[in-house]
C-alpha positions, -999 to 999 in steps of 0.1 A, spaced: 0 0 0 28 24 8 46 16 -24 14 25 -44 11 58 -25 48 67 -30 45 58 -67 15 80 -72 33 109 -54 63 104 -76 41 104 -107 23 136 -96 56 154 -90 68 143 -125 36 156 -141 39 189 -122 74 193 -134 64 187 -170 34 210 -168 51 240 -153 89 238 -157 92 227 -193 72 257 -206 93 280 -185 125 265 -199 111 269 -234 104 306 -228 140 310 -214 154 294 -246 140 322 -267 156 350 -246 185 368 -262 216 362 -241 232 395 -250 228 421 -222 206 451 -228 223 485 -232 228 503 -199 210 536 -195 230 561 -176 212 584 -151 224 615 -133 258 631 -136 290 610 -139 313 609 -108 346 625 -115 379 609 -107 385 634 -79 351 626 -64 358 590 -63 392 595 -46 376 618 -20 351 593 -8 374 563 -2 
């Protein structure tokens, strides 16, 4: 009886994995691996400003 319950739980976990994780992996496969360009905000920190804070 315990073997049947464990087998059903294992099968349920396998089905959940297929139903949810496989579509997520397929969506990740279509993502472009190149990073997006960085948008710069504010004013750049000068070299003197960096030395003064350390």
